[in-house]
N, C-alpha and C positions, 0 to 999 in steps of 0.2 A: 100303223099310226091310229091314234084315237084322238078326236077332238071333243072337249067338254065345254060347255058354256053354262055360266051362272050369272045371276043378276041380284043385287042387294040394294036396299035403301041406304042412302048415305046421309050423314048429319054433319060431318066435318069438312067445311070448305078448305081447299088447299090452293096455293098459288104456285104454278110452275115457273121455275127460274129460266127454263129453256123449253123447247117444244116437247121434250120427253126425258125420262130418266130410265137409264139401262144399267142393270147390275147383273153380275154372274157371267158364267161362260158356258156355252153349250158343249159339254164334253161328257164322257162317260161318267155316270153317278153324279151329275150336277145339272144345272139348268140355268136359263137366262130369263130375266123378268124385265118387261118393259111397261112403264107407266106413262100414259098419255092423257092429256086434257081431252074431254069430250063432252058434248052437250047431251046429257043423259037424264034430263029432268030431275037432277039430284041423286041419281043412282050411281052405282059402281057396277061395272060388268067385268067378268073374269073369263078369259078364254085361255084353255090349256090344250096344248098339242103335245102328246106324249107318245113315245114308243112302247111303253108299258101298258098293254091293253088289260082291261078287266079290273081296274083299280078305281073306279068311279066312286064307290062309297068312301074310300079312304081320301080321295080328293076332295069330295064334298065336305068331309069332316074338317080337313085342314083349311080349306078356303073359308068355310062358315066361321071357324074360329078367327081367322084373320079378319074377316069382314066385321065381326063383333068387336075385336080390339081396335080396329082401324076403319070406321065407317066413313070412307072417303066419299066426297060428293063430286059428281061429274068427272069420274076417272075410269079410264079404260086400262085393265091389267091384261097384259098378254104374257103367257108363260110357255116357253119352249123347253120341254123336259127330255133329258137323256137318262132317266132311270134314277133320279134323286129320291132319297129317303124322305118320309114326312118331315123329320127334324130338319133336314137341309132345305126343304121347301119353306118351312116357317122362318128359318133363319134368313134365307134370301128375301122373302117378302118383308120382313122387318128391316133389312138392310135397304131395300128399295124405298120404303117410307122414310126412314132416317136420312137417306140421301135426298129425297124429295124436300123434306123439311129443313135440311141444312143448305138448301139453295143449290142443289144439283151437284155438289161436289162430293165424290165418294171417299 
């Protein structure tokens, strides 16, 4: 297992309809993403726990792209990965934000 941590400045305030938003399923080739409100001085943190070691550069590129498209303020993103491809990661991240903005309903 490998754990990767990132922090980004956020500019988009969001309102959580519930305590957290969870999307995805932790299964082979997939991942789950949890978005939680957190007092981060306007920032966004991302923690990735993955079984696929040695892909830090790829993760950094995918997460930096997400943070640029969705600069969320005071949000903690937790990702539990079971070998998802970068395209699946991006789709799940977008799904999580859409779910959050839709009021927590997937």
